C-alpha positions in Angstrom: 12.8 -5.0 -12.9 11.5 -7.5 -15.4 12.7 -6.5 -18.9 10.2 -8.4 -21.0 6.8 -9.6 -20.0 4.1 -10.9 -22.4 0.7 -9.1 -22.3 -1.6 -10.5 -19.7 -5.1 -9.6 -18.5 -5.5 -8.2 -15.0 -7.2 -11.4 -13.7 -4.4 -13.7 -15.0 -1.7 -11.4 -13.7 -3.3 -11.1 -10.3 -3.7 -14.9 -10.0 0.0 -15.4 -10.9 1.3 -12.8 -8.5 -0.9 -14.0 -5.6 0.3 -17.5 -6.1 3.9 -16.3 -5.9 3.1 -14.6 -2.6 1.5 -17.6 -1.2 4.6 -19.6 -2.0 6.8 -17.5 0.3 7.8 -19.1 3.5 7.2 -17.4 6.9 11.0 -16.7 7.2 11.1 -15.1 3.8 8.1 -12.9 4.7 9.7 -11.7 7.9 13.1 -11.1 6.2 11.3 -9.2 3.4 9.3 -7.1 5.8 12.4 -5.9 7.7 14.2 -5.0 4.5 11.1 -3.3 3.1 10.9 -1.1 6.2 14.5 -0.1 5.8 14.0 0.8 2.1 10.9 2.8 2.7 12.3 4.8 5.5 15.1 6.0 3.2 12.5 7.7 0.9 12.7 11.5 1.2 8.9 11.5 0.7 8.5 9.7 4.0 11.4 11.3 6.0 9.9 14.7 5.2 6.3 13.8 5.7 4.3 15.0 8.7 1.3 12.7 8.0 1.5 9.3 6.3 -1.5 7.3 5.2 -0.5 3.7 5.3 -2.2 0.3 5.8 -1.8 -2.9 7.9 -0.5 -5.7 5.7 -2.5 -9.0 5.7 -1.6 -12.5 4.7 1.4 -12.7 2.4 1.4 -9.0 1.5 4.7 -7.2 2.0 4.8 -6.7 5.7 4.1 -3.1 7.0 4.0 -3.6 10.8 7.6 -2.7 11.5 7.4 0.3 9.1 4.2 1.6 10.8 5.9 1.5 14.2 9.1 3.2 12.8 7.1 6.0 11.2 5.2 6.6 14.4 8.4 6.4 16.5 9.9 9.1 14.3 7.0 11.5 15.3 4.9 11.2 12.2 1.1 11.0 12.3 0.1 7.7 10.7 -3.4 7.2 9.3 -4.7 3.7 8.7 -7.8 2.7 6.6 -11.1 1.4 8.0 -13.0 -0.6 5.4 -16.6 0.6 5.0 -19.4 -1.8 4.0 -19.4 -0.3 0.4 -15.6 -1.0 0.1 -14.8 2.7 0.5 -12.2 3.7 3.1 -12.5 5.8 6.3 -9.4 6.6 8.2 -8.2 6.7 11.9 -4.9 7.4 13.6 -2.5 4.6 14.4 -1.7 4.6 18.1 0.5 1.5 18.2 0.0 -2.3 17.9 -2.4 -2.4 20.8 -4.8 0.0 19.0 -5.6 -2.5 16.2 -8.7 -4.5 16.2 -10.3 -7.0 13.8 -12.4 -5.3 11.2 -16.2 -5.2 11.6 -16.5 -6.0 7.9 -13.6 -8.4 7.3 -14.8 -9.9 3.9 -12.4 -12.6 2.6 -9.4 -11.3 4.5 -8.9 -10.9 8.2 -8.2 -7.2 8.3 -6.8 -5.3 11.3 -8.0 -1.7 11.7 -7.3 1.2 14.1 -9.8 1.3 16.9 -9.7 5.0 17.5 -12.1 7.8 16.3 -13.0 7.8 12.6 -11.8 10.8 10.8 -13.8 10.5 7.6 -12.9 9.3 4.1 -11.6 12.8 3.2 -8.9 12.7 5.9 -6.5 11.0 3.5 -6.3 14.4 1.6 -4.3 15.8 4.5 -1.5 13.2 4.1 1.9 14.2 2.7 2.5 10.6 1.6 0.2 7.7 0.8 1.5 4.1 1.0 -0.6 2.0 -1.4 -1.0 -1.8 -1.4 -0.7 -3.4 -4.8 0.3 -6.6 -6.6 2.6 -5.0 -9.2 3.8 -1.7 -10.7 5.2 -1.3 -14.2 8.0 0.8 -15.5 5.6 3.7 -16.2 4.5 3.7 -12.5 1.1 2.2 -13.3 -0.2 0.1 -10.3 -2.1 -3.2 -10.4 -4.3 -3.5 -7.3 -6.3 -6.5 -6.0 -9.4 -5.4 -7.9 -11.6 -4.3 -4.9 -11.6 -0.6 -6.0 -11.0 0.8 -2.5 -7.8 2.5 -3.4 -9.1 3.7 -6.8 -11.7 5.7 -4.7 -8.9 7.0 -2.5 -6.9 8.2 -5.6 -10.1 9.8 -7.1 -10.8 11.5 -3.8 -7.2 13.0 -3.7 -7.6 14.2 -7.3 -11.0 15.9 -6.5 -9.5 17.6 -3.4 -6.6 18.9 -5.4 -4.2 17.0 -3.0 -0.9 15.8 -4.4 0.7 13.5 -1.7 3.6 11.3 -2.7 2.1 8.0 -3.9 4.4 5.0 -3.0 3.6 1.3 -3.5 5.1 -1.4 -1.3 6.0 -4.5 -3.2 8.3 -7.5 -3.4 11.2 -7.2 -5.9 9.7 -9.4 -8.6 6.5 -7.4 -8.6 8.1 -4.5 -10.4 7.2 -5.6 -13.9 7.5 -4.4 -17.5 3.8 -3.6 -18.0 0.5 -4.0 -16.3 -2.9 -3.6 -18.0 -4.1 0.0 -17.7 -7.6 1.5 -17.5 -8.5 5.2 -17.9 -9.1 5.7 -14.2 -5.7 4.3 -13.2 -3.2 6.8 -11.6 0.6 6.5 -11.8 2.6 6.4 -8.6 5.8 8.2 -7.8 7.9 5.3 -6.4 7.9 1.7 -5.3 9.7 0.5 -2.2 10.8 -3.1 -2.3 13.1 -5.2 0.1 16.1 -4.5 -2.1 15.5 -0.8 -2.6 13.5 2.0 -4.2 12.4 2.3 -7.9 11.3 5.8 -9.1 9.2 6.8 -12.0 
């Protein structure tokens, strides 16, 4: 964890973190994905979960493919997001790598989504654990997302439903930082899984 970090705006911090991700080599990405899967699978919040809402990593994001398959192989129901035209998220069950298809609304990134029946945006409220993408988390558990707002809506939906799944962010080690800019709608998370282990808040 970074001990000291000067204050930065969200835009500057996102730019810096995304540049660091782009600088990672393919070998480094593969190695980190394997280690991240091992770390995440040690979380009691995941080992004890029946249903896990997760996501398919894209580009230089911390890789989730191995983790998704391991969760499914252990008998868990894995839900994956389906991006809607308004940036909200629907959900569908993950049935293995062959069940993924390119998103109908890919936007800037080439997203892969589950091809099965849509379960509705509220399906996430039935998850015991929710794996969140992000760019950083600080020592208070506050998460910095990419700025699209999709997961802010997910967290608001969980709050409205009175659902309290374990919220876990998947990051690289250097993305656990001293502080990220916070807004009133931001929700703290319970833990971060990184290639080198787990950080709890």
